[in-house]
C-alpha positions in Angstrom: -11.1 -6.9 5.2 -9.8 -3.7 3.8 -9.1 -5.1 0.3 -12.8 -5.8 0.0 -14.0 -2.2 0.2 -16.0 -1.2 -2.8 -16.8 2.5 -3.5 -17.3 3.0 -7.2 -18.0 6.7 -7.0 -14.8 7.3 -4.9 -12.8 5.1 -7.3 -14.0 7.2 -10.3 -13.0 10.4 -8.5 -9.5 9.0 -7.6 -9.0 7.7 -11.1 -8.9 11.3 -12.5 -5.3 11.8 -13.7 -3.0 14.2 -12.0 -2.2 17.3 -14.0 1.5 16.4 -14.4 4.0 13.7 -13.5 5.4 16.1 -10.9 2.0 16.5 -9.2 1.5 12.7 -9.2 5.0 12.2 -7.7 4.4 14.7 -5.0 1.1 12.9 -4.0 2.9 9.6 -3.9 5.8 11.0 -1.8 3.2 12.4 0.7 1.4 9.1 0.7 4.7 7.2 1.5 5.4 9.6 4.4 1.9 9.1 5.9 2.2 5.3 5.3 5.5 5.2 7.2 3.9 7.2 10.1 0.8 5.0 10.1 3.0 1.9 10.2 4.8 3.2 13.3 1.6 4.4 15.0 0.1 0.9 14.8 3.4 -0.9 15.5 3.4 -2.9 12.3 7.0 -4.2 11.7 6.7 -5.1 8.0 4.2 -3.4 5.6 4.1 -3.3 1.9 2.0 -1.1 -0.4 1.7 -0.9 -4.2 0.2 2.2 -5.7 -0.9 3.0 -9.3 -1.8 6.5 -10.5 -2.3 8.2 -13.8 -1.2 11.7 -14.9 -1.2 13.9 -18.0 2.0 13.3 -19.8 4.0 16.1 -21.5 2.5 15.1 -24.9 -1.0 15.6 -23.5 -1.8 11.9 -23.3 -2.5 9.9 -20.2 0.3 7.9 -18.6 0.3 5.4 -15.7 2.8 5.0 -13.0 3.1 2.1 -10.6 5.3 2.1 -7.5 5.8 -0.1 -4.4 7.2 0.5 -1.0 8.1 -1.9 1.7 8.8 -0.7 5.3 10.6 -3.1 7.6 13.1 -5.9 7.1 14.0 -6.1 3.4 14.4 -9.9 3.6 10.6 -10.2 3.9 9.7 -8.0 0.9 9.8 -10.8 -1.7 7.8 -13.3 0.4 5.2 -10.6 1.2 4.8 -9.7 -2.5 4.5 -13.4 -3.4 1.9 -13.9 -0.8 -0.1 -10.9 -2.0 0.2 -12.1 -5.6 -1.0 -15.6 -4.7 -3.9 -14.2 -2.7 -4.9 -12.0 -5.7 -4.8 -14.9 -8.1 -6.9 -17.1 -5.7 -9.5 -14.3 -5.3 -9.7 -13.9 -9.1 -10.1 -17.6 -9.7 -12.9 -17.7 -7.1 -14.7 -14.8 -8.7 -14.5 -16.5 -12.2 -15.8 -19.7 -10.7 -18.8 -17.8 -9.2 -19.5 -16.1 -12.5 -19.4 -19.3 -14.4 -21.6 -21.2 -12.0 -24.2 -18.4 -11.9 -24.3 -18.3 -15.7 -25.1 -21.9 -16.0 -22.0 -22.6 -18.0 -20.7 -25.2 -15.5 -24.1 -26.9 -15.2 -24.3 -28.0 -18.9 -23.0 -31.5 -19.8 -19.7 -31.3 -21.5 -19.9 -27.5 -21.2 -22.2 -27.4 -24.2 -24.9 -24.8 -24.5 
């Protein structure tokens, strides 16, 4: 599944902040255009994307921007976002369970070490 792709080197590269808010905004607008075209190419009626990027703020510090886009019937937007949120929470809980069971924490009586 696409949300399981892990490429730490690419993530580090993509995490470098844009030089300005205007540059970040231009990249996001281009992404939205290509997202819309890709949706049409593959005949996906409803699609939702959330993006987060960082940029160098006017004061020289780093700022973060988060945006979402839904293409399709707006009535489905909330339920799609709720589904994605529920799936993310479930995945996180499963990961925590795996970490706890591998550490031996869950194997101790009364969770005592």
